[in-house]
C-alpha positions in Angstrom: -79.6 -16.0 36.2 -79.6 -19.6 35.3 -82.7 -21.7 36.2 -82.5 -23.0 39.7 -82.8 -26.6 38.6 -79.7 -26.2 36.4 -77.8 -24.8 39.3 -78.9 -27.6 41.6 -77.9 -30.2 39.1 -74.5 -28.7 38.8 -74.1 -28.5 42.5 -75.0 -32.1 43.1 -72.8 -33.2 40.2 -69.9 -31.3 41.8 -70.7 -32.8 45.2 -70.6 -36.3 43.8 -67.4 -35.6 42.0 -65.9 -34.4 45.3 -67.0 -37.6 47.1 -65.3 -39.6 44.3 -62.0 -37.8 44.8 -62.1 -35.9 41.4 -63.6 -32.4 42.0 -63.8 -30.2 39.0 -63.9 -26.9 40.9 -62.2 -25.2 43.8 -63.7 -24.7 47.3 -64.3 -21.0 46.4 -66.4 -22.0 43.4 -68.3 -24.6 45.3 -68.9 -22.3 48.3 -70.2 -19.5 46.0 -72.7 -21.9 44.3 -73.8 -23.3 47.7 -74.3 -19.7 49.0 -76.4 -18.8 45.9 -78.6 -21.9 46.3 -79.1 -21.2 50.0 -80.2 -17.6 49.2 -82.8 -19.0 46.7 -84.1 -21.5 49.3 -82.9 -24.6 47.5 -83.0 -27.9 49.3 -80.2 -29.3 47.2 -77.6 -28.0 49.6 -79.0 -30.3 52.3 -78.7 -33.4 50.1 -75.8 -35.7 50.9 -75.7 -36.8 47.3 -74.6 -40.1 45.8 -71.6 -41.8 47.4 -69.4 -44.6 46.1 -69.8 -47.9 48.0 -66.3 -47.8 49.2 -67.1 -44.6 51.2 -68.4 -46.7 54.1 -65.8 -45.9 56.9 -67.4 -43.9 59.7 -65.6 -41.0 61.2 -65.5 -41.3 65.0 -66.9 -37.8 65.2 -68.6 -35.7 62.4 -66.4 -33.7 60.1 -68.5 -30.6 59.6 -67.6 -27.8 57.2 -67.1 -24.3 58.6 -69.7 -21.5 58.4 -68.6 -18.8 56.0 -68.7 -15.0 55.7 -67.9 -13.7 52.2 -66.1 -10.4 51.9 -67.1 -8.1 49.1 -65.6 -5.6 46.7 -67.3 -2.2 46.6 -66.6 1.2 45.0 -65.1 2.5 48.2 -62.9 -0.7 48.7 -63.2 -4.1 50.3 -66.2 -4.7 52.6 -64.7 -7.0 55.2 -68.1 -7.7 56.7 -67.0 -6.7 60.2 -70.6 -6.3 61.4 -71.4 -9.9 60.5 -68.2 -11.1 62.2 -68.8 -9.1 65.4 -72.3 -10.4 65.6 -71.0 -13.9 65.3 -68.3 -13.2 67.9 -70.6 -11.4 70.5 -73.1 -14.2 70.5 -70.5 -16.8 71.3 -68.8 -14.6 73.8 -72.1 -14.4 75.7 -72.4 -18.2 75.7 -69.0 -18.6 77.3 -69.5 -15.7 79.6 -66.3 -13.8 78.8 -64.4 -11.9 76.1 -61.9 -14.3 74.6 -59.1 -13.8 72.1 -59.3 -15.9 69.0 -57.0 -18.1 67.0 -56.5 -16.9 63.4 -55.1 -19.2 60.7 -54.9 -19.4 56.9 -57.8 -21.2 55.2 -56.0 -23.7 53.0 -57.6 -24.5 49.6 -56.8 -28.2 49.9 -58.5 -31.6 50.7 -59.6 -32.5 54.2 -58.6 -35.8 55.7 -59.1 -37.4 59.1 -56.1 -39.3 60.6 -57.3 -41.8 63.3 -55.2 -43.5 65.9 -56.5 -46.2 68.2 -54.5 -45.7 71.3 -51.1 -44.7 70.0 -51.3 -46.8 66.9 -52.3 -45.6 63.4 -55.6 -47.1 62.5 -57.2 -45.3 59.5 -56.8 -42.2 57.3 -60.2 -41.2 55.8 -61.3 -38.6 53.3 -63.9 -36.2 54.6 -66.6 -37.7 52.3 -70.0 -36.4 53.5 -68.8 -35.7 57.0 -70.2 -38.9 58.4 -68.3 -41.5 56.3 -65.3 -41.3 54.0 -63.0 -43.5 51.9 -60.2 -45.3 53.6 -56.9 -44.0 52.1 -54.6 -45.3 54.9 -52.2 -47.1 52.5 -51.5 -43.9 50.6 -50.4 -42.1 53.8 -48.7 -44.9 55.7 -45.2 -43.7 54.7 -45.9 -40.1 55.6 -47.3 -40.7 59.1 -45.9 -42.1 62.3 -47.2 -45.6 63.0 -46.9 -44.8 66.7 -48.0 -41.5 68.2 -46.0 -39.7 70.9 -48.3 -37.9 73.4 -47.2 -36.1 76.6 -48.8 -34.0 79.3 -51.8 -36.3 79.6 -52.7 -39.5 81.4 -51.4 -42.6 79.6 -53.2 -43.3 76.4 -54.9 -46.8 76.2 -56.0 -48.9 73.3 -59.6 -47.8 74.1 -58.8 -44.1 73.3 -59.6 -42.7 69.9 -57.5 -39.9 68.6 -58.4 -37.8 65.5 -56.1 -35.4 63.8 -58.0 -33.3 61.2 -55.7 -32.1 58.4 -55.6 -30.4 55.1 -53.6 -32.0 52.3 -52.0 -29.5 50.0 -49.3 -29.1 47.4 -47.0 -26.1 47.1 -48.4 -23.7 44.5 -45.0 -23.2 42.7 -44.5 -27.0 42.4 -48.0 -27.4 41.0 -47.5 -24.6 38.4 -44.1 -26.1 37.3 -45.2 -29.7 37.0 -49.0 -30.1 36.8 -50.8 -26.9 35.8 -51.1 -28.1 32.1 -53.0 -31.2 33.2 -55.1 -30.0 36.2 -57.2 -26.9 36.6 -55.8 -26.0 40.1 -53.8 -27.4 43.0 -56.8 -28.6 44.8 -58.0 -30.8 41.9 -54.6 -32.2 41.5 -54.4 -33.2 45.2 -57.8 -34.8 45.0 -56.8 -36.8 42.0 -53.6 -38.1 43.7 -55.6 -39.1 46.8 -58.6 -40.5 45.0 -57.0 -42.7 42.4 -57.1 -46.4 43.1 -53.5 -46.9 41.9 -50.8 -45.5 44.1 -48.1 -43.1 43.0 -45.5 -42.8 45.7 -43.6 -40.0 44.0 -46.7 -37.9 43.7 -47.7 -38.7 47.3 -44.3 -37.6 48.5 -44.9 -34.1 47.0 -48.1 -33.6 49.1 -47.9 -31.8 52.4 -50.1 -32.4 55.5 -51.3 -29.4 57.5 -52.6 -30.3 60.9 -55.7 -28.2 61.9 -57.5 -29.8 64.8 -56.9 -32.5 67.4 -59.5 -34.6 69.2 -59.2 -37.2 71.9 -62.3 -39.3 72.4 -64.4 -36.7 70.7 -63.1 -33.7 72.7 -60.7 -31.1 71.4 -57.2 -31.3 72.6 -54.3 -28.8 72.6 -51.8 -29.1 69.7 -49.0 -29.0 72.2 -49.9 -32.5 73.3 -48.8 -33.8 69.9 -45.8 -31.5 69.3 -43.2 -34.3 69.8 -44.5 -35.8 66.5 -42.7 -33.7 63.8 -45.4 -33.9 61.2 -48.1 -32.7 63.7 -45.9 -30.0 65.3 -46.6 -27.4 62.7 -48.6 -24.5 64.2 -50.3 -22.0 61.9 -52.4 -20.4 64.6 -51.9 -16.8 65.8 -53.7 -15.4 68.8 -55.5 -12.2 68.0 -58.1 -10.0 69.8 -61.4 -9.9 68.1 -60.9 -6.1 67.7 -58.0 -6.9 65.4 -60.3 -8.5 62.8 -59.7 -6.2 59.9 -56.0 -5.8 60.6 -55.7 -9.5 60.6 -57.6 -9.9 57.3 -55.4 -7.3 55.6 -52.3 -9.0 56.9 -53.4 -12.3 55.4 -54.3 -10.6 52.1 -50.8 -9.3 51.8 -49.4 -12.8 52.8 -51.6 -14.6 50.2 -49.6 -13.7 47.1 -46.3 -15.0 48.6 -47.7 -17.9 50.6 -46.4 -21.3 49.6 -49.9 -22.8 49.4 -53.1 -21.6 47.8 -55.3 -19.8 50.3 -58.9 -18.7 49.9 -59.6 -17.0 53.3 -58.9 -16.9 57.0 -60.3 -19.0 59.8 -61.1 -17.5 63.2 -61.7 -20.0 66.0 -62.3 -19.9 69.8 -59.6 -21.6 71.9 -59.8 -25.3 72.5 -61.2 -25.0 76.1 -64.5 -23.3 74.9 -65.3 -25.6 71.9 -67.2 -28.3 73.7 -69.3 -25.6 75.4 -70.1 -23.8 72.1 -70.8 -27.1 70.3 -72.2 -27.4 66.8 -75.4 -27.1 64.8 -76.6 -29.2 61.9 -74.3 -27.6 59.4 -71.1 -26.5 61.1 -69.2 -26.0 64.4 -70.3 -22.9 66.4 -66.7 -22.2 67.6 -65.2 -21.2 64.3 -65.9 -19.2 61.1 -64.2 -18.9 57.8 -63.8 -15.4 56.3 -63.5 -15.8 52.5 -61.4 -13.5 50.4 -63.0 -11.4 47.7 -63.5 -13.5 44.6 -61.0 -12.6 41.9 -62.3 -10.5 39.0 -60.6 -10.2 35.6 -61.4 -8.5 32.3 -61.5 -10.4 29.0 -63.1 -10.5 25.6 -66.0 -12.5 24.3 -65.0 -14.5 21.2 -68.4 -16.1 20.5 -71.6 -17.6 21.9 -72.5 -21.3 22.1 -76.2 -22.2 22.4 -77.2 -25.4 24.1 -80.6 -26.9 24.8 -81.8 -27.5 28.4 -84.2 -30.3 29.4 -86.9 -27.6 29.6 -86.4 -26.8 26.0 -84.7 -23.4 26.7 -81.8 -22.6 24.4 -79.1 -21.3 26.9 -76.2 -19.1 25.8 -72.7 -19.9 27.0 -70.1 -17.2 26.3 -66.8 -18.3 24.7 -64.0 -16.1 26.2 -60.5 -15.3 25.4 -58.8 -17.6 27.9 -57.8 -15.8 31.1 -56.3 -17.0 34.4 -58.8 -16.5 37.3 -58.6 -17.6 40.9 -56.4 -20.6 40.3 -57.6 -21.8 37.0 -57.8 -20.9 33.3 -61.3 -19.7 32.3 -62.6 -19.8 28.7 -66.4 -20.0 29.2 -69.0 -18.1 31.2 -72.7 -18.3 31.6 -74.7 -16.0 29.3 -77.8 -16.5 31.4 -80.5 -16.1 28.7 -81.2 -14.6 25.3 -82.8 -11.5 26.7 -79.6 -10.8 28.8 -77.4 -11.2 25.8 -79.4 -8.7 23.7 -80.0 -6.1 26.4 -76.3 -6.1 27.5 -75.0 -6.0 23.9 -73.0 -9.2 24.4 -71.4 -10.6 21.2 -68.0 -11.1 19.6 -65.6 -8.4 20.8 -67.5 -7.4 23.9 -65.3 -6.5 26.8 -66.5 -8.1 30.1 -65.4 -8.5 33.7 -65.9 -12.0 35.1 -65.7 -13.5 38.6 -66.3 -16.9 40.2 -68.9 -15.5 42.5 -72.1 -17.5 41.9 -71.8 -20.4 39.5 -69.5 -23.2 38.6 -69.1 -21.6 35.2 -67.8 -18.0 36.0 -70.3 -15.2 35.9 -70.3 -11.9 34.0 -70.1 -9.1 36.5 -70.6 -6.3 34.1 -70.2 -5.5 30.4 -67.5 -2.8 30.2 -67.8 -2.3 26.4 -70.6 -3.9 24.4 -70.0 -5.6 21.0 -70.1 -3.5 17.9 -72.2 -6.1 16.2 -75.4 -7.8 17.3 -75.0 -11.4 18.5 -76.6 -13.9 16.1 -79.5 -15.5 17.9 -80.4 -19.1 17.2 -83.1 -19.5 14.5 -83.4 -23.2 14.9 -83.0 -25.6 17.8 -79.4 -26.8 18.1 -80.7 -30.4 18.7 -83.6 -31.1 16.4 -83.3 -28.2 13.9 -86.9 -27.1 14.4 -87.9 -23.4 14.6 -86.6 -21.5 17.7 -89.1 -19.0 19.2 -89.3 -16.7 22.2 -91.1 -18.0 25.3 -94.1 -16.2 26.7 -92.0 -14.0 29.0 -89.6 -13.2 26.2 -86.6 -14.1 28.3 -85.6 -17.4 26.7 -85.5 -18.6 23.2 -87.0 -22.1 23.2 -87.4 -25.0 20.8 -90.9 -24.8 19.2 -91.2 -28.6 19.2 -92.5 -29.9 22.6 -91.3 -33.4 21.5 -87.8 -32.3 20.5 -85.5 -35.3 20.8 -82.7 -33.1 22.2 -84.9 -32.0 25.0 -86.1 -35.5 25.7 -82.4 -36.7 25.6 -81.7 -34.2 28.5 -84.7 -35.5 30.4 -83.6 -39.1 29.9 -80.1 -38.3 31.1 -81.6 -36.6 34.2 -83.8 -39.7 34.8 -80.6 -41.9 34.6 -79.2 -39.9 37.5 -82.5 -40.0 39.5 -82.7 -43.8 39.1 -79.0 -44.2 39.7 -78.6 -46.4 36.6 -74.9 -47.4 36.5 -72.6 -47.2 33.5 -75.1 -45.5 31.2 -73.8 -42.1 30.2 -75.4 -39.1 28.4 -73.9 -40.1 25.0 -75.3 -43.6 25.4 -78.8 -42.5 26.3 -79.2 -39.7 23.8 -80.1 -41.7 20.6 -83.1 -43.3 22.4 -84.8 -39.9 22.6 -85.8 -40.3 19.0 -88.3 -43.0 19.8 -89.0 -42.8 23.6 -90.6 -39.8 25.2 -89.6 -40.6 28.8 -87.6 -43.1 30.9 -90.7 -45.2 31.6 -91.2 -46.0 27.9 -87.5 -46.9 27.5 -87.5 -49.2 30.5 -90.6 -51.0 29.2 -88.8 -51.6 25.9 -85.5 -52.7 27.5 -87.1 -55.0 30.1 -89.6 -56.3 27.6 -86.7 -57.8 25.6 -86.8 -55.1 22.9 -83.1 -54.3 23.7 -82.2 -57.9 23.3 -82.8 -57.8 19.6 -80.8 -56.3 16.7 -83.0 -53.2 17.0 -80.5 -52.0 19.5 -78.1 -51.2 16.7 -80.2 -48.3 15.5 -79.3 -46.6 18.8 -75.6 -46.8 18.2 -75.0 -50.0 20.3 -73.6 -53.0 18.5 -75.8 -56.1 18.9 -74.3 -58.9 21.1 -71.3 -56.7 22.1 -69.9 -56.0 25.5 -71.5 -52.5 25.5 -74.8 -54.2 24.6 -74.5 -56.5 27.6 -73.6 -53.6 29.9 -76.6 -51.5 28.7 -79.2 -54.2 29.2 -77.7 -55.4 32.5 -77.9 -51.8 33.9 -81.7 -51.9 33.5 -82.0 -55.5 34.7 -80.3 -54.4 37.9 -83.2 -52.0 38.7 -84.9 -54.2 41.4 -86.8 -51.5 43.2 -87.8 -47.8 42.9 -89.6 -45.4 45.2 -92.9 -44.0 44.2 -91.2 -40.6 44.3 -88.5 -41.7 41.8 -91.2 -43.0 39.4 -92.8 -39.6 39.3 -89.5 -37.8 38.9 -88.4 -39.9 36.0 -91.4 -39.1 33.8 -89.9 -35.8 32.7 -92.5 -33.3 33.8 -91.1 -29.7 33.8 -90.2 -28.3 37.3 -91.1 -31.6 39.0 -88.5 -32.3 41.6 -88.2 -34.4 44.7 -90.3 -32.3 47.0 -93.5 -32.2 44.9 -93.0 -35.8 43.8 -92.8 -36.9 47.5 -96.1 -35.2 48.4 -97.8 -36.6 45.3 -96.6 -40.0 46.2 -98.0 -39.6 49.7 -101.4 -38.5 48.3 -101.5 -41.6 46.0 -100.7 -43.8 49.0 -103.6 -42.3 50.9 -101.4 -40.6 53.4 -101.4 -37.0 54.6 -99.6 -34.6 52.2 -98.6 -30.9 52.0 -98.4 -28.9 48.8 -97.7 -25.6 50.7 -95.3 -23.3 49.0 -95.4 -25.3 45.8 -96.5 -23.8 42.4 -100.3 -24.1 42.3 -100.6 -24.6 38.5 -98.0 -27.4 38.6 -99.7 -29.1 41.6 -103.1 -28.9 39.7 -101.5 -30.4 36.6 -100.0 -33.4 38.5 -103.3 -34.0 40.5 -105.4 -33.9 37.3 -107.1 -37.2 36.5 -105.1 -37.6 33.2 -101.7 -37.3 34.9 -102.7 -39.2 38.1 -104.1 -42.1 36.1 -101.0 -42.2 33.9 -98.7 -42.3 37.0 -100.7 -45.2 38.5 -100.6 -47.0 35.1 -96.8 -46.6 35.1 -96.5 -48.0 38.6 -98.6 -51.1 37.7 -96.6 -51.7 34.5 -93.3 -51.5 36.3 -94.6 -53.9 39.0 -95.6 -56.3 36.3 -92.1 -56.2 35.0 -90.8 -57.4 38.4 -89.8 -54.0 39.8 -90.8 -53.4 43.4 -92.3 -49.9 43.9 -91.8 -48.7 47.4 -94.9 -46.7 48.3 -94.9 -44.3 51.3 -96.1 -45.9 54.5 -98.0 -44.5 57.4 -96.1 -44.3 60.7 -97.5 -46.1 63.7 -99.7 -43.9 65.8 -99.6 -46.2 68.9 -96.8 -47.2 71.1 -93.4 -45.5 71.0 -93.0 -42.9 68.3 -89.4 -42.2 67.3 -88.7 -38.6 66.4 -85.7 -36.4 65.6 -85.9 -32.6 66.4 -84.5 -29.5 64.8 -84.9 -25.8 65.4 -86.3 -24.3 68.6 -89.6 -25.3 70.3 -89.7 -22.0 72.3 -92.2 -20.2 69.9 -94.6 -23.1 70.6 -94.5 -22.7 74.4 -91.8 -25.3 75.3 -88.7 -24.1 77.1 -86.4 -26.6 75.6 -86.4 -29.8 73.4 -86.2 -31.8 76.6 -89.2 -30.0 78.0 -91.1 -30.8 74.8 -90.2 -34.5 74.9 -91.2 -34.7 78.6 -94.7 -33.5 77.7 -95.3 -36.5 75.4 -94.3 -39.8 76.9 -94.9 -41.7 73.7 -92.1 -39.8 72.0 -88.5 -41.1 71.9 -85.7 -39.0 70.4 -83.4 -40.7 67.9 -80.9 -39.5 65.3 -82.2 -38.5 61.8 -80.0 -41.3 60.5 -81.6 -43.9 62.7 -83.8 -46.4 60.7 -86.4 -46.2 63.4 -87.0 -42.4 62.9 -90.6 -41.8 61.9 -91.0 -38.0 62.3 -88.8 -34.9 62.1 -90.1 -32.2 64.3 -89.2 -28.6 63.3 -90.0 -25.1 64.1 -90.5 -24.1 60.5 -91.7 -26.1 57.5 -89.4 -23.9 55.3 -86.3 -24.6 57.4 -83.2 -25.2 55.4 -81.4 -27.4 58.0 -79.5 -30.5 57.0 -82.0 -32.6 58.9 -84.9 -31.3 56.8 -83.0 -32.3 53.6 -82.3 -35.8 55.0 -86.0 -36.2 56.1 -87.3 -35.2 52.7 -84.9 -37.6 50.9 -85.8 -40.5 53.2 -89.5 -39.9 53.2 -89.6 -39.2 56.9 -92.8 -37.2 57.9 -92.2 -33.6 58.9 -94.2 -31.9 61.6 -93.8 -28.7 63.7 -93.8 -28.5 67.5 -97.2 -26.8 67.2 -98.7 -29.9 65.6 -98.5 -31.7 69.0 -101.1 -30.7 71.5 -100.9 -31.4 75.2 
């Protein structure tokens, strides 16, 4: 499989693209990648990612994504994961104290929006964004939505009431195939493009359909019938089914899928409205609903060649070039080849017949080699970036560049550092030529901020002196006013050094408590060596001398009120509930993880993968367990 860091980079890139309204993969592809990273214990799935500055409109209530159960294809037929579903259902039935029927509905592969009314008047339409904030796209939908909402069966609505209508925006599959399939990979990407563009296209907006899913009044779920006098919100896709009809229901939707007017990727089962507040939500998703995903499509095609590309670790990674084939809503012509060892052992080369599925990566994966190639695939003898000798690594899994100072590898590291530092308007192609002379981002920053980039020397890196591109490049670095100590460590290009280990090292350098548990011992030893430690401290001092503020980790106050957020269960530590835990420590005050006052996140497990853990790590909030507090 691909290196975990590569998968994480792709995942975060996809998430950012989604926030910006131009996703480059379907929900199914994204979900599969997210599931894979979750299985591998990656913290990347908890990161909110970068958001554009115009994504600053807050949802009245969080828009959480649904938990998912993925069905599987087996030799004996489809495994509908009934045991997992029934376990999910029984737990919630016990919570509400009765056996309840469920609503089933298609899972539309579209783009989520939140339509907000203040009283009966349209106020905002927001993209889902990160679930907390989204982009205001009200103007795009103003002609499609009623400016005044008609509500009946309830007490009169006042201007103080907030109504949210959660919807999916879709386009009919046939219309997409006839007009836009040549330009866009799938219907979902097309819809995102129409919604996300700054310029408005009324004709294209008129082709989009709005599917109402959930209705909330002042944060509480309401019956769809209350809104049925508004034509656009009167559509009802829910069917009441007993939980025992789970498999029958799935099979019915599978048959319906091929003829359905919109692209579907699964079925949603949800408890009725009256139980949703009681069931509530967790950090990731609502407890009252679950999405059952269809089996990923799998097709057979032929390998036409192999492309070898250098990674930032110096590994030369194979990408299989395929005879183009339509798969799960898009045309596929490339697939991951994992590593050189896999290519050799599986006999993958020109003419190999392979089955592929979008089941674990943004680039589709090879499921099996049906017929190996009749000829051995040519392996790279030299690095595709610098031309130096290519050799096997110690484990004989990857072919790597023999030059540790390969400018191609450094170029990848510089590009990664650009993302870490959030340097605007500096792309991979712009940064690549600097790898010939600078071994890491620190050296490049010193040169740029030390006026080296202001001279005609800039032209040897492909930027015309005194041009607009020259001005943009220099200004991008001048705009760096502050960095965290963690970012400084990450940008230096050490292999396998991510945010978690960088944060702990930053805390150690600041004289605070730190925790290297579950981190690679050899890597920790290398970073804590006098040579590396002194270099990092020198980098910090140099950047400060250039006018950049380096935000070092700070100790939280130990007297007075301590502001904490809690996740997980305190029961294993002898506390009946979170309220019981708080009551035992008068100095503690519970706040949200997003509150600027939050000093500690208290968890039941340091290895927890909850969203709060990811936010705490990103913000540098100290993490403790319930057991660390003694009565």
